[in-house]
C-alpha positions as CSV (number, residue, x, y, z in Angstrom):
1,M,90.8,85.1,97.5
2,E,91.9,88.6,96.4
3,V,90.3,92.0,96.5
4,K,91.4,95.3,95.1
5,A,90.9,99.1,95.5
6,Q,92.1,101.9,93.3
7,A,92.6,105.6,93.8
8,K,93.2,107.6,90.5
9,Y,94.5,111.1,89.9
10,V,95.9,111.6,93.4
11,R,97.8,114.9,93.7
12,I,101.0,113.6,95.1
13,G,104.1,112.4,93.2
14,P,104.6,108.7,92.7
15,R,108.2,108.8,94.0
16,K,106.9,110.1,97.4
17,L,104.4,107.2,97.6
18,R,106.9,104.5,96.7
19,N,109.1,105.3,99.6
20,I,106.2,104.6,102.0
21,V,105.0,101.4,100.2
22,D,108.3,99.6,101.0
23,L,107.4,99.8,104.7
24,I,104.1,98.0,104.5
25,K,104.2,95.6,101.6
26,G,103.5,91.9,102.7
27,R,102.1,92.9,106.1
28,K,98.7,92.4,107.7
29,V,96.2,95.1,107.1
30,E,95.9,96.1,110.8
31,E,99.7,96.3,111.2
32,A,100.1,98.3,108.0
33,I,97.5,100.9,109.1
34,G,99.2,101.1,112.5
35,I,102.5,102.0,110.7
36,L,100.8,104.5,108.4
37,R,99.3,106.3,111.3
38,N,102.6,107.0,112.9
39,L,104.2,108.4,109.8
40,K,104.4,112.1,109.3
41,K,103.9,112.1,105.5
42,K,101.0,113.2,103.4
43,G,101.1,110.0,101.4
44,A,100.6,107.9,104.5
45,K,97.0,109.2,105.0
46,I,96.2,108.6,101.3
47,L,97.6,105.0,101.4
48,E,95.7,104.3,104.6
49,N,92.3,105.4,102.9
50,V,92.9,103.1,99.9
51,I,93.9,100.1,102.1
52,K,90.8,100.6,104.2
53,S,88.7,100.8,101.0
54,A,90.2,97.5,99.9
55,E,89.5,95.9,103.2
56,N,85.8,97.0,103.1
57,N,85.6,95.6,99.5
58,G,86.8,92.3,101.1
59,K,84.2,92.4,103.8
60,N,81.6,92.2,101.1
61,K,83.1,88.9,100.0
62,G,83.1,87.3,103.4
63,E,83.4,87.8,107.1
64,G,86.2,86.5,109.3
65,I,88.9,86.7,106.7
66,E,92.3,87.9,107.7
67,W,93.5,90.3,105.0
68,K,97.2,90.7,104.1
69,I,98.7,93.1,101.6
70,K,99.8,91.3,98.5
71,N,100.9,94.1,96.3
72,I,100.7,97.8,96.1
73,I,101.1,99.4,92.7
74,I,102.0,103.1,92.3
75,D,101.8,104.4,88.7
76,G,102.3,107.9,87.5
77,G,99.3,109.8,86.2
78,P,99.0,112.8,84.1
79,M,101.0,115.9,84.9
80,L,99.5,119.3,85.4
81,K,101.9,121.7,83.5
82,R,102.4,125.2,84.8
83,Y,105.0,127.9,84.1
84,R,107.0,129.9,86.6
85,A,109.0,133.1,86.0
86,A,112.7,132.5,85.6
87,P,115.7,134.9,85.1
88,M,116.2,136.9,81.9
89,G,112.5,136.9,81.0
90,R,112.1,133.2,80.5
91,G,109.5,130.8,81.7
92,V,110.2,127.4,83.3
93,M,107.8,124.5,83.3
94,V,106.7,123.2,86.6
95,R,105.3,119.6,86.5
96,K,102.7,118.9,89.1
97,R,102.6,115.2,89.3
98,T,99.6,112.8,90.0
99,S,99.5,109.1,90.9
100,H,97.3,106.1,90.4
101,I,97.3,103.8,93.5
102,T,96.2,100.1,93.3
103,V,96.1,98.0,96.5
104,I,95.7,94.2,96.2
105,L,94.8,92.3,99.4
106,E,95.1,88.5,99.8
107,G,92.7,86.7,102.2
108,E,93.7,84.1,104.8
109,E,90.8,82.1,106.3
């Protein structure tokens, strides 16, 4: 049995999130949340919330199921484009990146 949760348009770059995902892929939900709570990164808190959301979606399907992280997909979202002053009267584009996070959990009865 699989359940899924998504968070879209999250204001953090996808590269920063992908570094964290490698630590928790394939682990049980409780273990993954424990790892994320001990990380000092902004993305850890965001991923923790999405994993908890997926787990709650699974509780609606049935009680007593042990959930394991099957896959976490981090996709890039739209960029907010801003300009910053640069030397010699120029403007340089600053890309403020966003992410789409998808968490897929697998149930073990």
